[in-house]
N, C-alpha and C positions, 0 to 999 in steps of 0.2 A: 453768526455770532456777531453781536455788536456791543461795544462798550463806550460809555461816555466817561471820560476822566476829567475831573475838575480839581482845583486847589488854589485857593488864595493864600498868600503869604504876606505878612507884615513884619518889617524890621525898621527900627527907629534908631539911627546912630545919634548918640549924645556925646558931644565933644566937651572935654573939660579944659580948664585953663592951663593945665600942665602939658597939653598936647596929646593926651591920650583919648581913647574913645571907648565908650560902653555901648553895646548894641544888643538890646533885648529883641527877641523875635518869636513869632508864633505862626504856625502854618496848619492848614487843614487840607488833606488830600483825600479825595473821594472817588469811588468807582461805582458807576451804575451799570449793571448788566442789563441791556435792553431786552434780551431774549427772555430772561427769567423775572425781570423786575427787581432783582436783588440790589441792595445798596450797602456799601461798606465804606468805612472812613477811618482815617488815621489822623491823630492830633499830635503835633510836635511843638516843642518850645525850648528855648534856651537863652543863654546870654554869653556874649563874647566881649572880653576886655582886652584892649591893646594899648600899650604904652607908646610914648613918642619915639622910642628907640626901635619899635617893632616887636618887642616881646609881647606875646599874647597868651591868653588862657580862655578856653571856652568850655562850657558845660551844657549838655543837651539831654533832653528826655522826651519820651514819646509813648503813646498808647495807641495800639491798633485793635480794632474789634468793635468800633462804634456801629450800631445797627445790626450786629451779628450776635445772636444770643448764645451760641455755643463756642465762641472763640474770643480770646483776648491775649494780647501780647504787650509787654512793657519793655522799654529799653532806656538805658542811661549811658552816656558817654562823656568823656572829657578829653580835651586836646590842649597840649602845651606847644606853643610855637616860639622857637628861639632863632633869631636872625644870625647868620654866620658872617655878616660883613661888618 
């Protein structure tokens, strides 16, 4: 059994004048099964916002099932980060 896993990811932090950051991101994770020649992939994206005090919020979503005709999966998630110092 042999598998080749690949996956580029791009994230671009954008700093605003108030000291906060907005970071959109996009990634593609793929798996190629060498023995069968099957290819599958997952596409994820999201955005993270952080204030100068460290308070942050992120929302992410993804889709798995690219190149697989009988399978699909969706996910959505959110994260709130509160600094304790």
